[in-house]
TORFIGU-355945 format. One record per residue (C-alpha): residue in one letter; x, y, z. Coordinates in steps of 0.02 Angstrom, whole numbers, padded with zeros to 5 digits, always signed. Example, Ala and Ser with C-alpha at 12.3 -4.5 7.8 and 13.67 -1.06 7.14 Angstrom:
REM residues 2
A+00615-00225+00390;S+00684-00053+00357;
//
This chain:
REM residues 290
M-01162+00431-00202;L-01230+00259-00182;I-01123+00117-00257;R-01168-00061-00277;V-01018-00143-00209;E-00932-00283-00328;A-00765-00280-00229;A-00722-00224-00061;G-00540-00204-00020;V-00469-00266+00146;S-00309-00174+00212;Y-00206-00203+00362;G-00275-00042+00437;D-00440-00130+00446;V-00357-00258+00551;M-00270-00139+00662;K-00447-00047+00679;R-00524-00212+00716;R-00395-00244+00859;G-00412-00071+00936;D-00236-00028+00886;F-00305+00147+00843;G-00383+00182+01015;E-00566+00196+01044;V-00684+00179+00897;G-00844+00273+00908;F-01006+00173+00876;P-01090+00135+00760;A-00941+00105+00644;G-00898+00001+00501;M-00740-00062+00412;G-00668-00063+00234;Q-00606+00105+00149;E-00595+00063-00033;V-00730-00017-00158;A-00753-00053-00336;G-00932-00059-00414;V-01072+00025-00509;V-01156+00186-00473;A-01331+00125-00405;A-01434+00291-00392;D-01444+00451-00484;T-01335+00593-00396;P-01354+00776-00459;G-01197+00806-00565;G-01128+00636-00541;P-01090+00493-00656;A-01234+00395-00721;V-01315+00246-00651;G-01225+00092-00700;T-01058+00191-00718;R-00914+00075-00667;V-00819+00164-00517;A-00680+00155-00396;A-00724+00240-00222;M-00660+00273-00049;V-00796+00255+00087;D-00812+00225+00275;R-00907+00067+00264;G-00854-00039+00119;Y-00889-00220+00192;A-01062-00219+00119;E-01170-00245-00029;Y-01201-00056-00054;A-01084+00092+00002;L-01099+00273+00009;A-00952+00391-00050;R-00922+00572-00065;A-00935+00630-00242;D-00753+00684-00244;A-00700+00507-00179;V-00762+00423-00341;L-00677+00393-00505;P-00736+00307-00660;L-00665+00152-00709;P-00618+00094-00889;D-00687-00072-00942;S-00506-00148-00946;V-00493-00124-00748;A-00566-00267-00658;F-00670-00226-00504;P-00553-00328-00383;T-00402-00234-00460;A-00488-00056-00436;A-00522-00102-00252;A-00335-00088-00214;L-00305+00078-00285;W-00384+00206-00166;V-00302+00151-00006;Q-00160+00042-00051;G-00121+00109-00211;L-00122+00288-00164;T-00014+00241-00010;A+00120+00163-00110;Y+00114+00307-00243;Q+00129+00452-00122;A+00254+00368-00006;L+00365+00349-00155;T+00334+00522-00225;D+00264+00648-00119;A+00342+00583+00051;G+00492+00494-00015;G+00550+00609-00153;L+00589+00472-00274;T+00710+00529-00410;E+00761+00432-00562;G+00901+00319-00530;D+00869+00291-00354;T+00886+00124-00269;V+00730+00084-00168;L+00703-00035-00028;V+00532-00097+00015;H+00486-00187+00167;A+00339-00301+00170;A+00359-00311-00018;A+00232-00458-00032;G+00088-00360+00043;G-00043-00249-00027;V+00049-00091-00021;G+00227-00176-00052;T+00173-00275-00211;L+00111-00113-00281;A+00262-00007-00223;T+00381-00124-00292;Q+00302-00104-00467;L+00276+00080-00447;A+00459+00123-00392;R+00509+00045-00558;L+00385+00136-00660;L+00426+00305-00579;G+00613+00291-00615;A+00697+00177-00487;A+00854+00099-00557;T+00853-00036-00421;V+00714-00107-00322;I+00739-00226-00169;G+00601-00301-00065;T+00598-00391+00092;A+00490-00534+00139;G+00486-00678+00268;T+00452-00836+00173;P+00521-00908+00006;A+00349-00896-00071;K+00343-00714-00025;R+00498-00683-00098;D+00455-00770-00259;H+00307-00657-00266;V+00415-00507-00240;L+00529-00550-00380;A+00391-00589-00497;H+00321-00416-00475;G+00477-00330-00524;A+00596-00325-00388;D+00782-00349-00432;L+00815-00434-00262;A+00708-00516-00116;V+00788-00518+00049;D+00734-00624+00196;Y+00702-00499+00332;T+00706-00643+00466;D+00893-00668+00430;P+00991-00561+00563;N+01103-00514+00418;W+00980-00460+00298;A+01053-00288+00289;A+01221-00343+00235;A+01139-00429+00086;V+01060-00258+00029;R+01230-00173+00050;R+01313-00308-00061;A+01183-00287-00188;T+01217-00098-00187;G+01402-00108-00197;G+01411-00065-00010;R+01307+00101-00034;G+01140+00057+00025;A+00964+00111-00030;D+00918+00292-00060;L+00739+00275-00009;V+00662+00153+00110;L+00472+00115+00130;D+00448+00047+00308;S+00283-00011+00362;V+00350-00135+00482;G+00431-00046+00621;G+00516-00123+00776;T+00684-00205+00754;I+00673-00202+00574;S+00668-00011+00575;R+00832-00006+00677;Q+00915-00139+00563;T+00869-00029+00407;L+00987+00102+00462;D+01135-00011+00423;C+01080-00016+00239;V+01043+00167+00199;A+01141+00260+00092;P+01216+00426+00147;F+01076+00572+00123;G+00960+00421+00118;R+00770+00447+00158;I+00654+00331+00251;V+00469+00347+00244;T+00386+00267+00397;F+00196+00228+00368;G+00142+00075+00467;A+00188-00037+00611;A+00146-00208+00557;S+00264-00273+00687;R+00153-00192+00826;T+00300-00085+00881;P+00320+00088+00806;A+00488+00133+00718;D+00623+00214+00839;Y+00755+00294+00738;P+00907+00342+00857;A+00956+00521+00816;M+01141+00497+00814;A+01128+00365+00676;L+01022+00485+00580;M+01148+00613+00603;A+01286+00514+00564;G+01224+00471+00391;N+01137+00635+00349;L+00982+00526+00339;S+00796+00593+00355;V+00636+00510+00417;T+00465+00559+00348;G+00299+00511+00408;Y+00159+00465+00297;A-00024+00451+00334;L-00157+00434+00200;Q-00290+00521+00287;G-00188+00683+00315;R-00136+00669+00131;L-00325+00666+00077;A-00342+00845+00136;H-00260+00880-00028;R-00387+00805-00131;E-00340+00866-00298;R-00163+00803-00294;A-00237+00629-00228;V-00363+00614-00365;E-00221+00663-00490;A-00127+00516-00424;L-00271+00402-00431;R-00300+00433-00618;R-00120+00396-00644;L-00141+00233-00556;I-00300+00182-00647;G-00198+00221-00813;F-00059+00104-00764;A-00182-00032-00721;A-00285-00003-00880;D-00133-00025-00988;G-00055-00181-00882;R+00099-00094-00815;L+00025-00110-00634;R-00030-00275-00589;V-00133-00308-00421;A-00109-00487-00358;V-00279-00522-00275;T-00345-00645-00157;E-00532-00652-00159;Y-00654-00701-00010;P-00848-00702-00009;L-00910-00565+00096;E-00974-00681+00234;A-00793-00748+00250;V-00729-00573+00307;A-00675-00652+00475;H-00567-00782+00383;A-00495-00648+00282;H-00449-00541+00432;R-00370-00693+00513;D-00267-00736+00357;L-00202-00556+00341;G-00165-00534+00532;D-00065-00698+00529;R+00034-00647+00376;R-00029-00793+00279;T-00072-00685+00124;V+00014-00593-00024;G-00049-00445-00120;K-00230-00384-00098;L-00363-00456-00015;V-00542-00425-00087;L-00720-00457-00024;R-00844-00501-00150;P-01033-00483-00100;
//
Protein backbone atom coordinates (compact mmCIF):
# COMPACT_ATOMS: atom_id res chain seq x y z
CA MET A 1 0.00 0.00 0.00
CA LEU A 2 1.43 3.39 -0.99
CA ILE A 3 1.31 6.06 1.73
CA ARG A 4 2.11 9.75 1.48
CA VAL A 5 4.09 10.30 4.68
CA GLU A 6 3.01 13.18 6.92
CA ALA A 7 5.11 12.09 9.91
CA ALA A 8 7.87 9.49 10.20
CA GLY A 9 8.88 8.19 13.60
CA VAL A 10 12.49 8.01 14.75
CA SER A 11 13.31 5.37 17.35
CA TYR A 12 16.45 4.38 19.23
CA GLY A 13 16.46 1.18 17.19
CA ASP A 14 17.10 3.35 14.13
CA VAL A 15 20.17 4.82 15.83
CA MET A 16 21.42 1.34 16.71
CA LYS A 17 20.91 0.15 13.14
CA ARG A 18 22.86 3.13 11.77
CA ARG A 19 25.71 2.50 14.22
CA GLY A 20 25.90 -1.16 13.25
CA ASP A 21 24.85 -2.46 16.66
CA PHE A 22 22.71 -5.14 14.96
CA GLY A 23 25.60 -6.38 12.83
CA GLU A 24 25.78 -6.35 9.05
CA VAL A 25 22.96 -4.61 7.21
CA GLY A 26 22.16 -5.80 3.72
CA PHE A 27 22.04 -3.10 1.05
CA PRO A 28 20.06 -1.39 -0.31
CA ALA A 29 18.62 -0.46 3.07
CA GLY A 30 16.53 2.28 4.58
CA MET A 31 15.49 3.53 8.00
CA GLY A 32 12.31 4.33 9.80
CA GLN A 33 9.76 1.72 10.86
CA GLU A 34 6.63 3.71 11.65
CA VAL A 35 4.83 6.41 9.71
CA ALA A 36 1.51 8.21 9.62
CA GLY A 37 -0.03 9.74 6.53
CA VAL A 38 -2.67 9.23 3.89
CA VAL A 39 -3.27 6.46 1.38
CA ALA A 40 -1.85 7.68 -1.94
CA ALA A 41 -2.96 5.00 -4.41
CA ASP A 42 -5.77 2.52 -4.87
CA THR A 43 -5.09 -0.92 -3.43
CA PRO A 44 -7.52 -3.80 -4.06
CA GLY A 45 -9.51 -4.29 -0.86
CA GLY A 46 -7.65 -1.48 0.90
CA PRO A 47 -8.72 1.90 2.26
CA ALA A 48 -9.70 4.61 -0.20
CA VAL A 49 -7.19 7.16 -1.43
CA GLY A 50 -6.98 9.96 1.11
CA THR A 51 -7.70 7.76 4.14
CA ARG A 52 -5.67 8.76 7.20
CA VAL A 53 -3.55 5.81 8.41
CA ALA A 54 -0.75 4.69 10.70
CA ALA A 55 1.58 2.06 9.29
CA MET A 56 4.65 -0.02 9.94
CA VAL A 57 7.15 0.11 7.06
CA ASP A 58 10.75 -0.75 6.17
CA ARG A 59 11.79 2.68 4.90
CA GLY A 60 9.88 5.47 6.56
CA TYR A 61 12.33 8.37 6.25
CA ALA A 62 10.75 9.47 2.99
CA GLU A 63 7.95 11.44 1.35
CA TYR A 64 6.26 8.18 0.32
CA ALA A 65 6.45 4.73 1.88
CA LEU A 66 5.19 1.23 1.11
CA ALA A 67 3.46 -0.88 3.75
CA ARG A 68 1.94 -4.32 3.86
CA ALA A 69 -1.84 -4.15 4.00
CA ASP A 70 -1.91 -5.94 7.36
CA ALA A 71 0.44 -3.29 8.83
CA VAL A 72 -1.88 -0.37 8.11
CA LEU A 73 -4.61 0.90 10.42
CA PRO A 74 -7.04 3.78 9.80
CA LEU A 75 -6.82 6.83 12.04
CA PRO A 76 -9.65 8.93 13.43
CA ASP A 77 -9.40 12.65 12.78
CA SER A 78 -8.78 13.24 16.49
CA VAL A 79 -5.35 11.54 16.34
CA ALA A 80 -2.69 13.84 14.88
CA PHE A 81 -0.15 12.40 12.45
CA PRO A 82 2.87 12.99 14.76
CA THR A 83 1.05 11.17 17.58
CA ALA A 84 0.19 8.25 15.31
CA ALA A 85 3.82 7.96 14.19
CA ALA A 86 4.68 6.74 17.70
CA LEU A 87 2.22 3.88 17.96
CA TRP A 88 3.32 1.01 15.72
CA VAL A 89 6.82 0.62 17.17
CA GLN A 90 7.18 2.49 20.43
CA GLY A 91 3.55 2.29 21.46
CA LEU A 92 3.26 -1.41 20.70
CA THR A 93 6.57 -2.09 22.45
CA ALA A 94 5.41 -0.30 25.61
CA TYR A 95 2.02 -2.03 25.57
CA GLN A 96 3.26 -5.56 24.94
CA ALA A 97 6.23 -5.26 27.29
CA LEU A 98 3.77 -4.45 30.05
CA THR A 99 1.10 -7.00 29.14
CA ASP A 100 2.23 -9.93 26.99
CA ALA A 101 5.79 -10.08 28.31
CA GLY A 102 5.38 -8.50 31.75
CA GLY A 103 2.04 -9.92 32.83
CA LEU A 104 0.91 -6.65 34.39
CA THR A 105 -1.88 -7.21 36.91
CA GLU A 106 -4.09 -4.71 38.66
CA GLY A 107 -2.44 -3.21 41.72
CA ASP A 108 1.17 -3.83 40.59
CA THR A 109 4.01 -1.43 41.24
CA VAL A 110 5.77 -0.79 37.93
CA LEU A 111 9.29 0.57 37.46
CA VAL A 112 10.10 2.00 34.01
CA HIS A 113 13.72 2.71 33.12
CA ALA A 114 14.50 5.51 30.66
CA ALA A 115 11.00 6.78 31.40
CA ALA A 116 11.49 10.08 29.56
CA GLY A 117 12.18 8.37 26.24
CA GLY A 118 9.77 7.43 23.49
CA VAL A 119 8.83 4.01 24.87
CA GLY A 120 9.19 5.11 28.49
CA THR A 121 6.82 8.08 28.18
CA LEU A 122 4.15 5.80 26.76
CA ALA A 123 4.83 2.91 29.15
CA THR A 124 4.48 5.19 32.18
CA GLN A 125 1.00 6.23 31.08
CA LEU A 126 -0.07 2.80 29.86
CA ALA A 127 0.93 1.15 33.13
CA ARG A 128 -1.57 3.37 34.90
CA LEU A 129 -4.26 2.89 32.25
CA LEU A 130 -3.84 -0.89 32.51
CA GLY A 131 -4.24 -1.02 36.27
CA ALA A 132 -0.90 -0.37 37.99
CA ALA A 133 -1.28 1.11 41.46
CA THR A 134 2.13 2.82 41.54
CA VAL A 135 4.37 3.87 38.64
CA ILE A 136 8.00 4.85 39.14
CA GLY A 137 10.24 6.13 36.35
CA THR A 138 13.99 6.64 36.14
CA ALA A 139 15.68 9.46 34.23
CA GLY A 140 19.09 11.10 34.32
CA THR A 141 18.38 14.86 34.44
CA PRO A 142 16.03 17.14 36.40
CA ALA A 143 14.23 18.19 33.20
CA LYS A 144 13.66 14.59 32.21
CA ARG A 145 12.39 13.71 35.68
CA ASP A 146 9.94 16.60 35.46
CA HIS A 147 8.79 15.14 32.14
CA VAL A 148 8.29 11.71 33.76
CA LEU A 149 6.16 13.20 36.54
CA ALA A 150 4.15 15.25 34.05
CA HIS A 151 3.26 12.03 32.23
CA GLY A 152 1.78 10.22 35.17
CA ALA A 153 4.56 8.73 37.28
CA ASP A 154 4.19 8.83 41.05
CA LEU A 155 7.95 9.12 41.51
CA ALA A 156 10.88 10.00 39.23
CA VAL A 157 14.27 8.68 40.32
CA ASP A 158 17.74 9.78 39.24
CA TYR A 159 19.44 6.59 38.04
CA THR A 160 22.83 8.34 38.00
CA ASP A 161 22.65 8.39 41.82
CA PRO A 162 24.38 5.21 43.08
CA ASN A 163 21.64 4.86 45.71
CA TRP A 164 18.67 5.15 43.34
CA ALA A 165 17.46 1.61 44.11
CA ALA A 166 17.12 2.54 47.79
CA ALA A 167 14.78 5.39 46.79
CA VAL A 168 12.57 2.86 44.99
CA ARG A 169 12.54 0.61 48.06
CA ARG A 170 11.57 3.52 50.31
CA ALA A 171 8.75 4.53 47.97
CA THR A 172 7.37 0.99 48.07
CA GLY A 173 7.61 0.44 51.81
CA GLY A 174 10.72 -1.70 51.39
CA ARG A 175 9.03 -4.16 49.05
CA GLY A 176 10.26 -3.06 45.62
CA ALA A 177 8.65 -3.16 42.17
CA ASP A 178 6.50 -6.02 40.92
CA LEU A 179 7.33 -5.35 37.27
CA VAL A 180 10.36 -3.63 35.72
CA LEU A 181 10.77 -2.51 32.10
CA ASP A 182 14.49 -2.40 31.34
CA SER A 183 15.71 -0.95 28.06
CA VAL A 184 19.04 0.24 29.46
CA GLY A 185 21.10 -2.80 30.46
CA GLY A 186 24.59 -2.60 31.93
CA THR A 187 25.08 -1.44 35.51
CA ILE A 188 21.48 -0.25 35.79
CA SER A 189 20.23 -3.80 35.25
CA ARG A 190 22.40 -5.16 38.06
CA GLN A 191 21.32 -2.36 40.41
CA THR A 192 17.68 -3.08 39.57
CA LEU A 193 17.89 -6.39 41.38
CA ASP A 194 18.13 -4.41 44.64
CA CYS A 195 14.61 -3.03 44.22
CA VAL A 196 12.49 -5.85 42.78
CA ALA A 197 9.79 -7.36 44.97
CA PRO A 198 9.80 -11.10 45.70
CA PHE A 199 8.40 -12.99 42.70
CA GLY A 200 8.88 -9.84 40.63
CA ARG A 201 9.24 -9.77 36.84
CA ILE A 202 11.80 -7.98 34.70
CA VAL A 203 11.26 -7.40 30.98
CA THR A 204 14.48 -6.67 29.10
CA PHE A 205 14.04 -5.16 25.65
CA GLY A 206 17.02 -2.94 24.91
CA ALA A 207 20.57 -1.93 25.77
CA ALA A 208 20.75 1.85 25.56
CA SER A 209 23.92 1.68 27.65
CA ARG A 210 25.43 -0.41 24.80
CA THR A 211 25.97 -3.21 27.32
CA PRO A 212 23.33 -5.96 27.40
CA ALA A 213 21.73 -6.85 30.71
CA ASP A 214 23.54 -9.60 32.64
CA TYR A 215 21.47 -10.83 35.59
CA PRO A 216 23.26 -13.17 38.03
CA ALA A 217 21.40 -16.44 38.49
CA MET A 218 21.86 -16.59 42.25
CA ALA A 219 20.19 -13.22 42.76
CA LEU A 220 17.26 -14.30 40.59
CA MET A 221 16.87 -17.50 42.56
CA ALA A 222 17.10 -15.73 45.91
CA GLY A 223 14.16 -13.47 45.07
CA ASN A 224 12.20 -15.94 42.94
CA LEU A 225 12.51 -13.40 40.15
CA SER A 226 11.86 -13.94 36.46
CA VAL A 227 13.42 -12.22 33.45
CA THR A 228 11.65 -12.17 30.09
CA GLY A 229 13.02 -10.89 26.80
CA TYR A 230 10.88 -8.82 24.47
CA ALA A 231 11.53 -8.12 20.79
CA LEU A 232 8.91 -6.43 18.65
CA GLN A 233 9.78 -8.22 15.43
CA GLY A 234 9.17 -11.63 16.94
CA ARG A 235 5.87 -10.53 18.48
CA LEU A 236 4.67 -9.23 15.12
CA ALA A 237 4.47 -12.84 13.96
CA HIS A 238 1.23 -12.88 15.97
CA ARG A 239 -0.24 -10.17 13.76
CA GLU A 240 -3.82 -10.31 15.02
CA ARG A 241 -2.74 -9.76 18.61
CA ALA A 242 -0.54 -6.83 17.56
CA VAL A 243 -3.36 -5.23 15.58
CA GLU A 244 -5.72 -5.64 18.52
CA ALA A 245 -3.21 -3.82 20.74
CA LEU A 246 -2.74 -1.08 18.14
CA ARG A 247 -6.47 -0.48 17.94
CA ARG A 248 -6.53 -0.06 21.69
CA LEU A 249 -3.60 2.37 21.58
CA ILE A 250 -5.30 4.43 18.89
CA GLY A 251 -8.41 4.53 21.09
CA PHE A 252 -6.40 5.74 24.07
CA ALA A 253 -4.84 8.48 21.90
CA ALA A 254 -8.16 9.45 20.35
CA ASP A 255 -9.83 10.16 23.69
CA GLY A 256 -6.79 11.88 25.19
CA ARG A 257 -5.88 9.26 27.77
CA LEU A 258 -2.54 8.58 26.05
CA ARG A 259 -0.39 11.64 25.35
CA VAL A 260 2.56 11.41 22.99
CA ALA A 261 5.24 14.01 23.67
CA VAL A 262 6.62 14.90 20.23
CA THR A 263 9.71 16.76 19.02
CA GLU A 264 9.49 17.49 15.30
CA TYR A 265 12.34 17.81 12.80
CA PRO A 266 12.15 18.49 9.07
CA LEU A 267 13.05 15.39 7.06
CA GLU A 268 16.28 16.97 5.84
CA ALA A 269 17.42 17.35 9.49
CA VAL A 270 17.38 13.59 10.13
CA ALA A 271 21.11 13.55 10.98
CA HIS A 272 20.49 16.20 13.63
CA ALA A 273 17.62 14.14 15.04
CA HIS A 274 19.85 11.06 15.28
CA ARG A 275 22.60 13.03 17.03
CA ASP A 276 20.15 14.42 19.57
CA LEU A 277 18.63 11.02 20.27
CA GLY A 278 21.97 9.23 20.44
CA ASP A 279 23.35 11.87 22.82
CA ARG A 280 20.24 11.59 25.04
CA ARG A 281 19.25 15.21 24.58
CA THR A 282 15.60 14.47 23.85
CA VAL A 283 12.41 13.40 25.60
CA GLY A 284 9.43 11.57 24.19
CA LYS A 285 9.03 10.79 20.50
CA LEU A 286 11.11 12.21 17.65
CA VAL A 287 9.26 12.71 14.38
CA LEU A 288 10.41 13.74 10.89
CA ARG A 289 8.08 15.91 8.82
CA PRO A 290 8.58 15.73 5.02
